[in-house]
N, C-alpha and C positions, 0 to 999 in steps of 0.2 A: 304586280302579278295577281291574277284572279284567285279566289279561295280555292278552286278546284286544282289550280296548279300546285298550291301548297299542300293540299290533300294528297295529290299524286306523289309529291316529293317525300312526305312523311310515310306514305304506304311502301314506297320503294326502299327508303332508308330502314323501315321496320322489317321488310322482308329480307333485307341483306343481313342485318343484325341477327334476326331470328335463325337464319340458315347458319350463320357462323356459330351461334351458340349450339345449335343441334349438332354440327360438325365437331365442336369441342367436346360435347357430352358423349358422342358416340366414337371418339377417336380410339379409345382403348379397349372396345368391346368386341372387335372382331379377332378373335384368337384363332391361331392355326392348330389344327389337330396334330397330335404326335405322328400319326401315319403320313399326313401330308408333309410335315417337316422332315421325316426320314426320306420320303421320295425326293424332295427337293435337294437334300444334302447328298443323296445318291447321284442324282442327275448331274450336280455341280461336280462331284468327283469324277464322273464319267467324262464330262466336258473338259476338265483340267487334264485328264489322261489323254484325251484325243488332241488337245492342243500341245501337249508335250511330245506326242508322237509326231505331229506335223512339224514341230520345230526341229526335230532330229533329222528330217529329210532334207 
């Protein structure tokens, strides 16, 4: 294999490993605000109530 083939493979592997390391570092940094969490829980309760209503029919 020519030298530029090896260079391409090393760059591709480095790109993949670098992306995985960035993903690992940023995994816990996207916190959900309390307002958004309250909205999600309210919507979930609403959907459960609607599903229970449909099951009664």
